[in-house]
C-alpha positions as CSV (number, residue, x, y, z in Angstrom):
1,M,-55.2,57.5,-82.4
2,K,-56.3,61.7,-81.1
3,K,-59.9,59.9,-79.8
4,I,-57.8,57.5,-78.2
5,R,-55.6,60.2,-76.3
6,L,-58.1,62.8,-75.5
7,L,-60.5,59.5,-73.6
8,A,-57.3,58.5,-71.5
9,Y,-56.5,61.4,-70.9
10,A,-59.6,62.0,-69.4
11,I,-59.3,59.1,-67.5
12,L,-56.3,59.6,-66.2
13,T,-57.8,63.4,-64.8
14,S,-60.9,62.2,-63.3
15,F,-58.7,58.7,-61.9
16,S,-57.1,62.1,-59.9
17,I,-59.9,63.5,-58.6
18,L,-61.8,60.5,-57.3
19,S,-58.7,59.7,-55.7
20,C,-58.8,62.9,-53.9
21,T,-61.7,61.9,-52.2
22,D,-60.3,58.8,-50.3
23,A,-57.5,60.4,-49.6
24,Y,-58.0,60.5,-45.6
25,E,-59.0,56.3,-46.1
26,I,-61.1,57.0,-43.1
27,I,-62.9,54.7,-41.2
28,Q,-65.7,52.6,-42.2
29,D,-67.6,50.1,-39.5
30,G,-67.0,47.0,-39.0
31,E,-63.4,48.0,-41.2
32,L,-60.0,45.9,-40.3
33,T,-58.2,48.4,-38.0
34,E,-54.5,48.4,-38.6
35,E,-55.3,49.0,-35.1
36,V,-55.7,44.9,-35.6
37,A,-53.9,44.2,-38.3
38,L,-50.7,45.5,-36.8
39,Q,-50.1,43.9,-33.8
40,T,-45.9,43.7,-33.5
41,T,-43.0,46.0,-34.7
42,K,-42.3,42.8,-37.2
43,D,-46.5,44.4,-38.3
44,L,-45.4,47.5,-38.6
45,R,-41.9,47.4,-40.6
46,A,-44.3,45.6,-42.9
47,F,-47.0,47.9,-43.0
48,L,-44.3,50.7,-43.5
49,N,-42.5,49.3,-46.2
50,G,-45.4,48.5,-48.2
51,N,-48.2,50.8,-47.4
52,V,-46.7,54.2,-46.3
53,Y,-43.8,53.9,-48.5
54,G,-46.0,52.9,-51.7
55,A,-48.0,55.8,-51.2
56,L,-45.0,58.4,-51.9
57,N,-45.7,60.2,-55.5
58,T,-44.3,63.2,-56.3
59,Q,-44.5,62.7,-60.2
60,N,-48.2,65.4,-60.7
61,E,-46.1,67.9,-58.8
62,I,-43.0,67.0,-61.4
63,W,-45.5,67.0,-64.6
64,L,-47.6,70.4,-63.7
65,T,-44.4,71.9,-63.0
66,S,-43.0,71.0,-66.8
67,V,-46.3,72.3,-68.3
68,L,-47.4,75.0,-66.9
69,T,-43.6,76.8,-66.5
70,D,-41.1,76.9,-69.3
71,E,-39.6,73.1,-69.2
72,T,-41.4,72.0,-72.2
73,G,-42.8,73.2,-74.8
74,I,-45.7,71.2,-77.3
75,A,-43.9,69.0,-79.8
76,P,-45.9,68.6,-83.1
77,G,-48.5,66.2,-83.6
78,N,-50.4,66.6,-80.5
79,S,-52.9,66.4,-80.5
80,G,-54.3,68.1,-77.4
81,W,-52.6,66.9,-74.3
82,Y,-52.0,69.3,-72.1
83,F,-52.9,72.8,-74.5
84,A,-54.8,74.3,-70.9
85,E,-51.8,74.0,-68.7
86,H,-49.6,75.1,-71.3
87,R,-52.2,78.3,-71.6
88,Y,-51.9,78.5,-68.1
89,I,-55.0,77.8,-67.3
90,L,-55.1,76.5,-63.8
91,T,-58.2,75.5,-62.3
92,P,-60.1,73.9,-58.5
93,D,-61.1,70.9,-60.8
94,N,-57.4,69.9,-62.5
95,G,-56.9,66.9,-62.0
96,Y,-52.8,67.4,-61.3
97,V,-53.8,69.2,-58.5
98,A,-55.8,66.7,-57.5
99,G,-53.3,64.2,-57.1
100,I,-51.0,66.7,-55.0
101,W,-53.2,67.6,-52.5
102,G,-54.5,63.3,-52.7
103,S,-51.3,61.6,-52.9
104,H,-49.4,63.2,-50.1
105,Y,-52.7,63.3,-47.9
106,R,-52.7,59.7,-48.2
107,L,-49.4,58.9,-47.3
108,I,-49.9,61.2,-44.5
109,N,-53.2,59.7,-43.4
110,R,-51.3,56.0,-43.5
111,V,-49.0,57.3,-41.3
112,N,-51.8,58.0,-38.6
113,R,-52.6,54.8,-39.2
114,L,-49.3,53.5,-38.5
115,L,-48.9,55.6,-35.4
116,K,-52.2,54.8,-34.1
117,A,-51.7,51.0,-34.2
118,A,-48.3,51.5,-32.9
119,E,-49.6,53.0,-29.1
120,G,-51.0,49.8,-28.7
121,I,-47.3,47.8,-29.1
122,T,-44.5,47.6,-26.0
123,P,-41.7,46.3,-28.0
124,A,-39.4,44.5,-25.6
125,A,-36.0,45.9,-24.3
126,G,-32.9,47.0,-26.3
127,L,-32.9,45.9,-30.0
128,E,-36.5,45.6,-30.1
129,T,-37.7,48.8,-29.0
130,Q,-34.8,50.8,-30.9
131,R,-36.4,48.4,-33.9
132,F,-39.1,49.8,-33.3
133,N,-38.7,53.7,-32.4
134,S,-37.0,53.2,-36.0
135,V,-39.8,52.8,-37.7
136,L,-41.9,55.4,-35.8
137,A,-39.3,57.7,-37.1
138,E,-39.0,57.3,-40.9
139,A,-42.4,57.4,-41.0
140,R,-42.6,60.6,-39.2
141,A,-40.0,62.2,-41.8
142,M,-42.2,60.3,-44.4
143,R,-45.0,62.7,-43.0
144,A,-42.8,65.5,-43.0
145,L,-42.0,65.1,-46.2
146,A,-45.7,65.0,-47.1
147,Y,-46.1,68.3,-45.0
148,L,-43.6,69.6,-47.4
149,Q,-44.9,69.2,-50.5
150,L,-48.6,70.4,-49.9
151,Q,-47.1,73.4,-48.4
152,S,-44.5,73.9,-51.8
153,Y,-47.7,74.3,-53.9
154,F,-50.6,75.3,-51.5
155,T,-49.6,78.2,-48.7
156,T,-50.1,81.2,-50.3
157,D,-46.5,82.4,-48.8
158,M,-43.9,79.2,-47.9
159,A,-42.3,82.1,-45.3
160,D,-45.1,83.8,-43.6
161,D,-45.7,81.5,-40.4
162,S,-49.0,83.9,-40.2
163,A,-50.0,82.5,-44.1
164,L,-52.3,80.3,-44.3
165,G,-51.4,76.6,-44.9
166,V,-52.8,73.3,-45.7
167,M,-54.6,70.8,-43.1
168,L,-53.4,69.6,-40.1
169,L,-53.8,66.1,-40.1
170,T,-52.2,63.6,-36.9
171,D,-54.9,60.9,-36.5
172,V,-57.0,59.2,-38.0
173,P,-60.3,60.7,-39.4
174,E,-63.8,59.2,-38.5
175,L,-66.8,59.3,-41.5
176,M,-67.8,62.9,-42.4
177,V,-64.9,64.7,-41.0
178,Q,-64.3,68.1,-42.4
179,L,-60.6,69.5,-41.5
180,P,-60.4,73.6,-41.4
181,R,-56.8,74.9,-42.9
182,V,-54.4,76.3,-40.2
183,S,-51.3,78.1,-40.1
184,N,-48.2,77.8,-41.2
185,A,-46.9,77.8,-38.6
186,Q,-49.0,75.2,-37.3
187,I,-47.8,72.9,-39.9
188,Y,-44.2,73.7,-39.5
189,A,-43.8,73.1,-35.9
190,L,-45.3,69.1,-36.5
191,M,-42.8,69.0,-39.6
192,E,-39.9,70.3,-36.7
193,E,-41.6,67.8,-34.0
194,D,-41.3,64.7,-36.8
195,L,-38.2,65.3,-38.3
196,N,-36.6,65.8,-34.9
197,F,-37.4,62.1,-33.5
198,A,-37.0,61.0,-36.5
199,D,-33.1,62.1,-36.7
200,A,-32.7,61.3,-33.0
201,N,-34.7,57.9,-33.4
202,L,-33.2,56.3,-36.6
203,K,-31.4,53.0,-36.1
204,T,-28.9,53.0,-38.8
205,D,-27.4,49.5,-38.7
206,D,-30.7,47.7,-38.5
207,L,-30.3,44.8,-40.9
208,Q,-34.4,44.3,-41.0
209,N,-34.3,47.7,-43.5
210,P,-30.8,48.2,-44.9
211,L,-31.2,51.8,-45.6
212,T,-30.4,52.9,-48.9
213,Y,-31.3,55.7,-50.2
214,K,-34.8,54.2,-51.5
215,F,-35.8,54.3,-47.5
216,V,-35.1,57.5,-45.1
217,T,-32.0,57.6,-43.9
218,K,-30.3,60.6,-41.9
219,G,-29.5,62.5,-45.2
220,M,-32.5,62.3,-46.4
221,I,-34.0,64.1,-42.9
222,H,-31.3,66.8,-42.8
223,A,-32.0,66.9,-46.6
224,T,-35.6,67.7,-46.1
225,M,-35.1,69.9,-42.8
226,A,-33.0,72.0,-45.3
227,R,-35.5,72.3,-48.0
228,M,-37.8,73.3,-45.7
229,Y,-35.7,76.1,-43.7
230,A,-35.1,77.0,-47.1
231,Y,-38.5,77.8,-48.2
232,R,-38.5,79.3,-45.2
233,E,-35.9,81.7,-46.0
234,M,-34.6,80.7,-42.2
235,Y,-31.5,80.3,-43.8
236,S,-29.6,79.8,-40.9
237,L,-31.0,76.7,-40.2
238,A,-31.1,76.1,-44.2
239,K,-27.3,75.8,-44.1
240,Q,-26.7,73.9,-41.1
241,H,-28.8,70.8,-42.4
242,A,-27.9,71.5,-46.1
243,Q,-23.8,71.3,-44.7
244,W,-24.8,68.6,-42.7
245,V,-25.7,66.4,-46.0
246,V,-22.5,67.9,-48.6
247,S,-20.1,66.5,-45.4
248,N,-21.8,63.5,-44.6
249,G,-24.1,62.2,-48.1
250,P,-23.1,61.5,-51.2
251,A,-20.6,63.6,-53.4
252,L,-21.9,65.1,-56.2
253,T,-21.5,63.0,-59.2
254,P,-19.0,63.6,-62.0
255,A,-19.8,64.2,-65.6
256,A,-18.6,60.5,-66.9
257,S,-21.0,58.4,-64.7
258,Y,-24.5,61.4,-64.8
259,A,-26.3,59.1,-67.4
260,T,-26.0,56.3,-64.5
261,I,-28.3,58.0,-62.3
262,W,-31.1,58.5,-65.0
263,S,-31.0,54.7,-65.7
264,D,-31.2,53.7,-62.5
265,A,-27.6,51.8,-63.3
266,A,-25.8,54.0,-59.8
267,Q,-27.3,56.0,-57.3
268,G,-24.3,58.4,-57.5
269,E,-25.6,61.3,-55.4
270,V,-29.1,60.5,-55.2
271,I,-29.6,61.1,-51.0
272,F,-33.6,59.6,-51.5
273,A,-35.5,58.7,-53.9
274,R,-39.1,56.7,-54.8
275,S,-37.8,53.1,-55.9
276,H,-40.7,52.3,-59.3
277,P,-39.0,48.3,-59.7
278,S,-39.5,47.0,-63.3
279,T,-42.4,45.1,-62.0
280,E,-44.5,47.8,-60.6
281,G,-48.0,48.8,-62.1
282,T,-47.7,49.8,-65.6
283,G,-46.6,53.1,-67.3
284,G,-44.0,55.5,-65.7
285,I,-42.6,58.9,-65.4
286,A,-41.3,59.9,-68.7
287,G,-45.1,58.9,-69.9
288,F,-45.9,61.8,-68.6
289,W,-43.8,63.2,-72.1
290,T,-43.5,60.8,-74.3
291,T,-45.5,57.7,-75.2
292,N,-43.2,54.4,-75.7
293,T,-39.5,55.5,-75.8
294,T,-37.3,58.5,-74.9
295,D,-36.1,59.3,-78.8
296,I,-38.0,60.9,-82.1
297,N,-40.0,58.1,-82.8
298,G,-41.2,57.4,-79.3
299,S,-44.5,59.7,-80.2
300,P,-43.8,62.7,-77.7
301,F,-46.5,65.2,-76.2
302,L,-44.2,67.3,-75.9
303,K,-40.7,68.5,-75.8
304,M,-37.8,70.2,-74.2
305,G,-38.5,74.1,-73.8
306,M,-36.4,75.9,-76.5
307,N,-35.1,78.0,-74.3
308,L,-33.8,75.2,-71.3
309,Y,-32.1,73.5,-73.6
310,N,-29.9,76.3,-75.5
311,Q,-29.0,77.8,-71.7
312,Y,-27.3,73.9,-71.9
313,T,-24.4,75.5,-73.8
314,P,-22.5,78.3,-71.8
315,V,-20.1,80.8,-73.9
316,P,-17.3,79.8,-73.9
317,N,-18.9,75.9,-73.9
318,W,-16.7,74.3,-71.2
319,G,-18.8,70.9,-72.4
320,D,-22.2,70.5,-70.1
321,I,-22.7,66.3,-69.8
322,R,-26.5,67.3,-69.0
323,K,-27.3,68.7,-72.4
324,T,-26.2,64.7,-73.6
325,V,-28.1,63.3,-70.8
326,F,-31.2,65.4,-70.8
327,A,-31.4,64.8,-74.8
328,D,-31.6,62.5,-76.2
329,G,-29.3,62.5,-79.4
330,S,-32.2,61.6,-81.9
331,S,-33.5,65.3,-81.2
332,Q,-34.0,67.2,-84.6
333,P,-33.5,71.0,-84.7
334,N,-36.5,72.8,-82.3
335,V,-37.7,68.9,-81.0
336,I,-35.9,68.2,-78.6
337,I,-36.4,65.4,-77.1
338,I,-36.3,64.4,-73.1
339,N,-33.9,62.0,-72.2
340,K,-34.3,62.4,-68.3
341,Y,-36.1,59.2,-67.5
342,P,-35.0,56.8,-70.3
343,G,-36.5,53.5,-67.9
344,K,-34.2,51.1,-66.9
345,G,-33.4,47.5,-68.3
346,N,-36.5,46.4,-70.4
347,T,-39.2,48.7,-69.0
348,P,-38.7,51.9,-70.8
349,L,-39.9,55.6,-69.4
350,R,-40.0,54.4,-65.9
351,N,-37.2,54.5,-63.4
352,D,-37.1,55.8,-59.5
353,V,-38.1,59.1,-58.7
354,K,-35.3,61.1,-57.2
355,V,-36.8,63.6,-54.5
356,F,-33.4,64.7,-52.7
357,R,-29.8,65.1,-55.3
358,T,-26.7,66.6,-53.5
359,S,-26.8,69.3,-56.0
360,E,-29.9,70.4,-53.8
361,M,-28.2,70.6,-50.7
362,Y,-25.3,73.3,-52.9
363,F,-28.0,75.3,-54.2
364,I,-29.4,76.3,-50.4
365,L,-25.9,76.8,-49.1
366,A,-26.0,79.5,-51.9
367,E,-28.7,80.7,-51.8
368,A,-27.5,80.7,-47.9
369,A,-24.3,82.2,-48.6
370,V,-27.1,84.8,-50.8
371,A,-28.8,85.7,-47.1
372,E,-25.9,86.2,-45.4
373,G,-23.9,88.6,-47.8
374,D,-21.3,86.5,-48.7
375,L,-21.8,86.6,-52.6
376,A,-18.5,85.0,-53.4
377,T,-19.0,81.8,-51.4
378,A,-22.8,81.8,-53.6
379,A,-21.1,82.0,-56.6
380,T,-18.5,78.9,-55.5
381,M,-21.3,76.7,-54.4
382,V,-22.9,77.6,-57.8
383,R,-19.7,76.3,-59.7
384,S,-19.3,73.3,-57.5
385,V,-22.1,71.9,-59.6
386,R,-21.0,73.3,-62.4
387,L,-17.6,72.0,-62.6
388,A,-19.3,67.9,-61.4
389,R,-21.1,68.9,-64.9
390,K,-17.9,69.1,-66.8
391,I,-17.0,66.9,-69.6
392,A,-13.5,65.8,-68.4
393,S,-12.1,65.8,-71.8
394,N,-13.0,69.4,-72.8
395,T,-10.0,71.9,-71.8
396,T,-12.3,75.3,-71.3
397,S,-12.0,75.9,-68.2
398,V,-16.0,76.4,-66.0
399,P,-16.0,80.4,-65.3
400,V,-16.1,81.4,-62.6
401,S,-18.4,84.4,-61.7
402,T,-18.7,87.8,-60.1
403,Y,-21.7,89.0,-58.4
404,A,-22.4,92.6,-58.1
405,T,-25.3,92.3,-56.5
406,P,-27.9,89.7,-54.6
407,V,-29.8,90.2,-57.6
408,D,-27.1,89.2,-60.1
409,A,-26.7,85.9,-57.7
410,W,-30.4,84.8,-57.0
411,R,-30.9,85.2,-61.2
412,D,-27.7,83.2,-61.5
413,I,-29.1,80.4,-58.5
414,L,-31.9,80.1,-60.3
415,K,-30.9,79.6,-63.4
416,E,-28.6,76.5,-62.8
417,R,-31.2,75.4,-60.5
418,R,-33.1,75.3,-63.8
419,L,-30.6,73.4,-65.6
420,E,-29.8,70.9,-63.2
421,L,-33.1,70.0,-61.1
422,S,-35.6,70.4,-64.6
423,F,-37.9,67.9,-64.8
424,E,-37.3,66.9,-60.6
425,G,-40.8,69.4,-60.0
426,H,-39.0,72.4,-59.2
427,R,-38.7,75.1,-61.4
428,Y,-42.8,76.0,-60.4
429,V,-42.2,76.2,-56.6
430,D,-38.4,77.9,-57.7
431,L,-40.0,80.8,-59.1
432,R,-42.7,81.4,-57.1
433,R,-40.0,81.8,-54.2
434,L,-37.2,83.2,-55.9
435,G,-38.4,85.1,-58.9
436,A,-39.5,88.3,-57.6
437,V,-36.3,89.3,-55.7
438,A,-34.3,87.9,-59.1
439,G,-36.0,89.6,-61.0
440,V,-37.2,86.7,-63.3
441,S,-40.9,84.7,-64.4
442,I,-41.0,81.7,-66.4
443,D,-38.9,82.3,-69.8
444,R,-40.7,80.1,-73.2
445,S,-39.3,80.6,-76.7
446,P,-41.8,81.3,-79.5
447,L,-40.8,77.6,-80.4
448,D,-42.8,75.9,-77.9
449,D,-45.9,76.4,-79.1
450,G,-46.3,73.3,-81.3
451,G,-46.1,75.7,-84.6
452,A,-47.4,78.8,-82.8
453,F,-51.1,77.6,-83.9
454,L,-51.5,78.0,-79.9
455,N,-51.1,81.7,-79.1
456,A,-50.0,80.3,-76.1
457,P,-48.2,83.4,-73.6
458,L,-44.5,83.1,-73.7
459,T,-44.4,84.2,-69.4
460,L,-46.1,84.5,-66.7
461,P,-46.2,87.5,-63.8
462,I,-44.9,86.0,-61.0
463,T,-47.4,88.2,-58.8
464,D,-50.3,86.4,-61.2
465,Y,-52.5,84.0,-57.8
466,R,-51.8,81.5,-60.2
467,W,-48.4,81.1,-58.4
468,T,-50.3,79.2,-55.6
469,L,-52.7,76.0,-56.2
470,P,-55.9,75.9,-56.2
471,I,-57.7,73.8,-53.1
472,P,-58.9,71.3,-55.1
473,A,-62.9,71.2,-56.6
474,A,-62.5,67.2,-54.7
475,E,-61.4,68.5,-51.5
476,K,-64.3,72.1,-51.8
477,L,-67.2,69.1,-52.3
478,G,-66.9,67.5,-49.5
479,N,-64.8,69.9,-47.0
480,P,-66.8,73.1,-48.8
481,G,-66.2,75.1,-45.7
482,I,-62.1,75.0,-46.6
483,V,-61.3,78.3,-47.5
484,Q,-59.9,78.8,-51.4
485,N,-56.8,80.5,-52.2
486,P,-57.1,83.3,-53.8
487,G,-58.0,84.1,-58.3
488,Y,-59.8,80.7,-57.0
489,N,-63.7,81.4,-56.2
């Protein structure tokens, strides 16, 4: 079994790295291009739904975040999976780093192909033009989301417009193209242009696209803006868009139905998700943490970090539904089984991947309040999420936080984001952008070390270079002039 697992891990890593080399899907001689294949609005819609939405993949960042930070520990019986990442060994040839880079550039390229093909299409006036523009709106919103994901991991300072960002790709590159990295300002300018176009042109009553939460909606557009501006520390704009979502989007899901979100039985407060139907491919998002099922007999590789788990029991104990939803009931002391993605129907481990939820918008409003010096409002926003997670039958009230200083507020916001957004790909980015102002970093328990044989560090200094991911080795190989991030040369 150990040999099989190690071989599977090697294959997975190799696939992630190799997939990065064709991330841009460059034009080959004699290729049937989208300009030929896409000739009508209906063609564009089919390409968007199948090729653009299908290219969205945030799982690599969710997985890497969970093992690099304090969300997980090594489970007993783990024969070698993720030991390097658990020790904070992060190199340019890491397969998950390559997967983050490659998957989002693949999505960007497919959007660019669609937009290029659209230049040769003249839709009929009226409804057809509205549908045409709506396809472009959805595509451009997806491109902005892909750039947001890239910026979140590969620029050294998301809040500095002059810092070096990622590569700017706005067309379909020719063979042998080598692109430089550009400033954050250039990347953000394209994102804002895309999102403003999307907001102005999205058709919300098109029966050809029901605009469910698995497609681009107004809520998804504003949520993307809110997150982008929060990451840039432009909090007045972040507040504006987060408030739009809170006022117009789905309400916080109450504790009684919270579990239905994670089994995909209901949308609940999910604003946007990457659809992963039971008929699509094999495996699922939870396959990173466990083998078969999300219980003690499912052969887990990773368990929930003990410090994370223990924080789900506040004092006084007001009854946090997340403890029973995120941790399987078969868990044993010090071996807490992650159950956030139990699967749907007859397909264990496979769930839709949640990209935006309403709870995140409350946290962004809390951050904006701290930035404005309104610590009481920040506490109210955080408590709103805690109230929604309170088990109704528990009569103990949710305590009201009082922040004496902004540091107290930042620390409490980070704590609640850690609890609410665990295993959704936020913890690494949250610490890299807020860890210094909150005075916190990774918080592991000695019990996360898989029996104390790894001797892995329990934290990582918040000033360490590994709080920015490296440019993947595969990109450097094909694009040797691209600037590597500090510490990885």
